[in-house]
C-alpha positions in Angstrom: -81.7 -46.9 76.7 -80.7 -44.7 73.7 -80.7 -46.6 70.2 -77.4 -46.0 69.2 -76.3 -47.3 72.7 -78.3 -50.5 72.4 -77.2 -51.3 68.7 -73.4 -50.6 69.9 -74.3 -53.2 72.8 -75.2 -55.7 70.0 -72.8 -55.0 67.8 -70.1 -55.3 70.0 -71.4 -58.8 71.4 -71.2 -59.9 67.5 -67.6 -58.2 67.5 -66.2 -60.2 70.0 -68.0 -63.3 69.4 -66.9 -63.4 65.8 -63.3 -62.4 66.9 -63.6 -65.5 69.4 -64.8 -67.8 66.7 -62.0 -66.9 64.3 -59.4 -67.5 66.9 -60.6 -70.8 68.1 -62.0 -72.4 64.9 -60.0 -75.1 63.8 -61.0 -75.1 60.3 -59.0 -72.2 58.0 -61.9 -71.4 56.1 -64.5 -70.9 59.1 -61.8 -68.3 60.7 -62.0 -66.2 57.5 -65.4 -66.2 57.4 -65.7 -64.8 61.0 -62.9 -62.4 60.2 -65.1 -61.4 57.7 -68.2 -61.0 60.2 -66.0 -58.8 62.1 -64.9 -56.6 59.3 -68.7 -56.1 58.5 -69.3 -55.1 62.2 -66.4 -52.5 61.9 -68.3 -51.0 59.2 -71.6 -50.9 61.1 -69.8 -48.9 63.9 -68.5 -46.5 61.4 -72.1 -45.8 60.3 -73.2 -45.4 64.0 -70.3 -42.9 64.0 -71.7 -41.0 60.9 -69.0 -42.2 58.6 -70.5 -43.9 55.4 -67.6 -43.2 53.2 -65.1 -45.4 55.6 -67.9 -47.9 56.3 -68.0 -48.2 52.5 -64.2 -48.5 52.6 -64.3 -50.9 55.3 -66.5 -53.4 53.0 -64.8 -53.1 49.8 -61.6 -53.2 50.8 -61.0 -55.4 53.7 -64.1 -57.8 54.0 -64.3 -57.8 50.0 -60.7 -58.1 48.5 -58.6 -58.7 51.3 -60.7 -61.5 52.6 -61.3 -63.1 49.0 -57.2 -63.0 48.6 -57.2 -65.0 52.0 -59.6 -67.6 51.3 -58.0 -68.2 47.7 -54.8 -68.4 49.6 -56.3 -70.8 51.9 -58.1 -72.7 49.1 -55.1 -73.2 46.9 -52.5 -74.2 49.6 -55.1 -76.9 51.2 -54.9 -75.6 54.7 -58.2 -75.8 55.5 -57.8 -77.9 58.6 -55.6 -76.6 61.3 -53.8 -79.6 63.1 -53.2 -79.5 66.7 -49.6 -77.9 67.0 -47.6 -78.0 70.4 -46.5 -74.7 71.1 -43.2 -73.9 72.6 -42.9 -73.4 76.7 -42.6 -69.6 76.6 -45.5 -68.9 74.5 -48.3 -69.5 76.9 -47.1 -67.2 80.0 -46.3 -64.8 77.3 -49.3 -64.7 75.8 -51.1 -64.3 79.3 -48.8 -61.7 80.7 -49.6 -59.4 77.4 -53.1 -60.0 77.8 -52.9 -59.3 81.8 -50.8 -56.1 80.4 -53.5 -55.1 77.8 -56.2 -55.5 80.3 -54.1 -53.2 82.7 -53.7 -50.5 80.1 -57.6 -50.5 79.1 -58.6 -50.1 82.5 -56.1 -47.3 83.4 -57.1 -45.3 80.0 -61.0 -45.9 80.9 -60.3 -44.2 84.5 -57.7 -41.6 83.6 -58.9 -40.2 80.4 -62.6 -39.2 81.0 -63.8 -36.2 79.4 -60.7 -36.0 76.9 -62.6 -37.0 73.8 -64.0 -34.2 71.7 -67.6 -33.8 71.8 -69.6 -34.8 69.0 -70.5 -30.6 68.4 -67.2 -30.2 67.7 -67.1 -32.4 64.6 -67.0 -30.8 61.3 -70.5 -31.6 59.4 -68.1 -32.7 56.0 -65.8 -35.0 58.4 -65.4 -38.4 56.7 -66.8 -37.1 53.3 -65.2 -38.3 49.9 -63.9 -34.9 49.3 -62.3 -34.2 52.4 -60.3 -37.7 52.7 -59.3 -37.0 49.1 -58.1 -33.6 50.0 -56.1 -35.1 53.1 -54.8 -38.2 51.2 -53.6 -36.3 48.1 -52.8 -32.8 49.8 -51.2 -33.5 53.1 -50.5 -37.1 53.1 -49.4 -37.3 49.6 -45.7 -38.8 50.3 -47.2 -41.6 52.8 -49.5 -42.4 50.2 -46.8 -42.9 47.2 -44.4 -44.6 49.6 -47.3 -47.3 50.5 -48.2 -47.8 46.8 -44.7 -48.1 46.0 -44.4 -51.0 48.6 -47.5 -52.5 47.3 -45.9 -52.6 43.6 -42.8 -54.1 45.1 -44.8 -56.7 47.1 -46.4 -57.3 43.8 -43.5 -58.0 41.6 -42.0 -60.3 44.5 -44.8 -62.3 44.5 -44.9 -62.9 40.8 -41.0 -63.6 40.8 -41.2 -66.1 43.5 -44.4 -68.0 41.8 -42.9 -68.0 38.5 -41.9 -71.3 36.9 -38.4 -71.6 35.3 -38.6 -72.6 31.7 
């Protein structure tokens, strides 16, 4: 087997195991740590695809900033232990139905979309480079970028207003 395929299989098993560990962990801190591992594996997938800029962004933004924020909130609220909760009767059948639908959709896509993915030779050599990402972001996607920044600013102001104590 080629080295990339073997590496992909190993990383896929780690990604699935960390996702399952995150879902089934009773401790919120452990769930967050499993999620960090999953984000790191996703960054390795980007490295395998020869996109180092996106891999570093994945590590910096998600495994770094977002997960530090999650852990901070978990520790601040004292919600480390998740107790056993009773779910409504409709939750389990809905989850099973949606999971089965996802499996059917995945199998359908796997068997009907063969040969439609572009070959690696058609990808430009500077794909994923910081300069190209910057050009796309600030030329073609400037409006969505600015809308996202305004949305994040509004969320930050809302969080400050909600947590500010009245004097």
